[in-house]
C-alpha positions in Angstrom: -3.9 21.8 4.6 -5.5 25.2 5.3 -9.0 23.7 5.5 -7.9 21.0 7.9 -6.2 23.6 10.0 -9.4 25.6 10.3 -11.4 22.6 11.3 -8.7 21.5 13.8 -8.6 24.8 15.5 -12.4 25.4 15.4 -13.4 22.1 17.0 -11.0 22.6 20.0 -10.0 18.9 20.0 -6.3 19.5 19.6 -5.4 17.3 22.6 -7.5 14.4 21.3 -6.4 14.2 17.7 -3.5 11.8 17.1 -3.0 12.5 13.4 -4.5 12.1 10.0 -5.2 9.0 7.9 -4.2 9.2 4.3 -4.7 6.8 1.4 -2.0 6.3 -1.2 -2.7 8.2 -4.4 0.1 7.3 -6.8 -0.8 10.2 -9.1 0.5 12.5 -6.4 4.3 12.7 -6.3 5.7 11.7 -2.9 7.6 15.0 -2.6 4.3 16.9 -3.1 2.6 14.7 -0.5 5.3 15.4 2.0 5.0 19.1 1.4 1.2 18.8 2.0 1.8 16.9 5.3 4.4 19.5 6.3 1.6 22.2 6.1 -0.9 20.3 8.3 -1.7 21.7 11.7 -0.6 18.3 13.2 2.2 16.8 11.1 1.5 13.2 12.0 -0.1 10.8 9.4 -0.5 7.2 8.6 -0.4 6.0 5.0 -2.9 3.3 3.9 -3.1 1.3 0.8 -6.5 1.5 -1.1 -9.0 -0.8 0.4 -10.9 -1.6 -2.8 -8.2 -3.9 -4.2 -8.7 -7.6 -3.6 -8.5 -10.8 -5.6 -11.5 -9.9 -7.7 -10.2 -6.3 -8.2 -6.4 -6.5 -8.5 -4.1 -3.5 -8.9 -2.6 -4.9 -12.0 -6.0 -5.4 -13.7 -6.8 -1.8 -12.8 -3.4 -0.7 -14.4 -4.2 -2.8 -17.5 -1.1 -5.0 -17.1 -0.4 -8.7 -16.3 0.5 -9.8 -12.8 4.0 -10.6 -13.9 4.4 -7.1 -15.4 3.1 -5.5 -12.3 5.6 -7.5 -10.2 8.4 -5.9 -12.1 7.3 -2.4 -11.1 4.8 -2.6 -8.3 3.0 0.8 -8.4 2.3 1.1 -4.6 5.5 -0.4 -3.4 7.6 1.9 -5.6 5.6 4.9 -4.5 6.1 4.0 -0.8 9.8 3.4 -1.2 10.2 6.8 -2.9 8.1 8.4 -0.1 10.3 6.8 2.6 13.5 7.9 0.9 12.4 11.5 0.7 10.9 11.4 4.3 14.2 10.0 5.7 16.3 12.5 3.8 14.3 15.4 5.3 15.4 14.2 8.7 12.6 16.1 10.5 11.5 14.4 13.7 8.3 16.4 13.8 7.2 15.0 10.4 5.9 11.6 11.4 4.6 8.8 9.3 3.3 5.9 11.4 3.8 3.2 8.8 7.5 3.9 8.5 8.1 4.4 12.2 6.4 1.1 13.0 8.2 -0.8 10.2 11.6 0.5 11.5 10.6 -0.6 15.0 9.9 -4.1 13.8 13.1 -4.3 11.7 15.0 -3.3 14.9 13.5 -6.2 16.8 10.7 -4.3 18.5 7.0 -5.1 18.8 4.4 -3.2 16.9 1.0 -3.9 15.4 -1.3 -2.3 12.9 -3.7 -3.5 10.3 -0.8 -3.7 7.8 2.1 -4.8 10.0 3.1 -7.4 12.5 -0.2 -9.2 12.4 0.1 -11.5 15.4 -3.4 -10.8 16.7 -6.2 -8.4 16.0 -8.3 -8.1 19.1 -11.0 -5.9 17.6 -14.7 -6.2 16.7 -17.4 -4.0 15.4 -20.9 -3.6 16.8 -23.3 -2.6 14.0 -26.1 -0.1 14.5 -28.6 -3.0 14.8 -26.5 -4.6 17.6 -24.9 -7.3 15.6 -21.3 -8.4 16.4 -19.2 -8.1 13.3 -15.6 -8.4 12.2 -13.7 -5.3 11.2 -15.7 -3.4 8.6 -12.9 -3.3 6.1 -13.7 -7.0 5.3 -16.7 -5.6 3.5 -14.4 -5.0 0.6 -14.3 -8.7 0.0 -18.1 -9.3 0.1 -21.2 -8.0 1.8 -21.5 -11.1 4.0 -17.9 -11.1 5.1 -18.4 -9.3 8.4 -21.6 -10.8 9.8 -21.8 -13.3 12.7 -25.6 -13.6 13.2 -25.0 -12.8 16.9 -26.2 -9.6 18.6 -25.7 -7.9 21.9 -29.2 -9.1 22.8 -28.5 -12.8 22.0 -24.9 -13.4 22.9 -22.1 -12.3 25.3 -18.6 -11.5 24.3 -17.3 -14.9 25.5 -19.5 -16.6 23.0 -18.4 -14.2 20.2 -14.8 -14.9 21.1 -15.3 -18.6 20.5 -16.4 -18.1 16.9 -13.9 -19.4 14.3 -13.4 -16.0 12.7 -12.5 -14.3 16.0 -10.4 -17.2 17.3 -8.4 -16.9 14.1 -7.9 -13.2 14.6 -6.5 -13.9 18.0 -3.7 -16.1 16.5 -3.0 -14.8 13.0 0.5 -16.2 12.8 -1.1 -19.7 12.8 -2.9 -18.8 9.6 0.0 -17.4 7.7 -0.2 -18.5 4.1 2.4 -21.2 3.2 4.1 -19.0 0.6 4.7 -16.3 3.3 6.4 -18.6 5.8 9.7 -18.5 3.9 9.6 -14.7 3.1 12.3 -12.4 4.5 9.6 -9.9 5.4 7.2 -12.2 7.3 8.1 -10.8 10.7 7.5 -7.3 9.4 4.3 -7.6 7.5 2.9 -10.6 9.3 1.0 -11.6 6.2 -0.2 -8.1 5.5 -3.6 -6.5 5.4 -6.2 -9.2 6.0 -8.7 -8.5 3.3 -5.9 -8.8 0.8 -5.8 -12.6 1.4 -9.4 -13.2 2.6 -10.5 -14.8 -0.7 -7.7 -17.3 -1.2 -5.4 -19.6 0.8 -2.4 -17.9 -0.6 -0.1 -14.8 -0.2 -1.6 -11.5 0.5 -2.6 -9.5 -2.5 -0.4 -6.6 -1.3 2.6 -8.9 -1.5 2.7 -7.9 -5.1 2.9 -4.2 -4.1 4.6 -3.7 -0.8 7.9 -5.8 -0.5 9.9 -3.4 -2.5 9.3 -0.8 0.1 10.3 -3.2 2.9 13.5 -4.0 1.1 14.2 -0.2 0.8 13.6 0.3 4.5 16.0 -2.6 5.4 18.7 -1.0 3.3 
């Protein structure tokens, strides 16, 4: 926290910084994580799941257990549920966690969108250093060729890019919701979840094995 505070003050970008991105580390107790956030110069964070997990690198394989065993005690969902409980009990409006705020907004009937929640559309693209139009760079976690389009700023305009199948799909994600998600109680909250988690299969999001326990906790 002290190091981030020094950088925050030295750069002079206080008015531009919206908060800090954090990746879940289940070896860190949620209470300790909240204490760390409380000491940041800007107490606004978002909590992200590790990007390196996909169907060829599952969290249960990394934990050395079967998928069924992992479903009984999902590591990340349990950690997030505990984090939410402690965050809510602190009742400190200045200590903000975007994931929880946006989940609550969706549960109350509001509209919100992030990479993990409410995936109705994702109107974003990446332009690589060589000028190629690409999908969001986090798709690289599913394979080196997962982001490329073969089109560049020199050979195509944005209207042509928009007509590509991968981008038209991103504009209407609810139409591509896996069948097993359509009857889920959390479908309007997670919207199918983080896209790379289901990029390799026509099935439920990989994070479905991890996160629902936290959604259930928030509903309660």
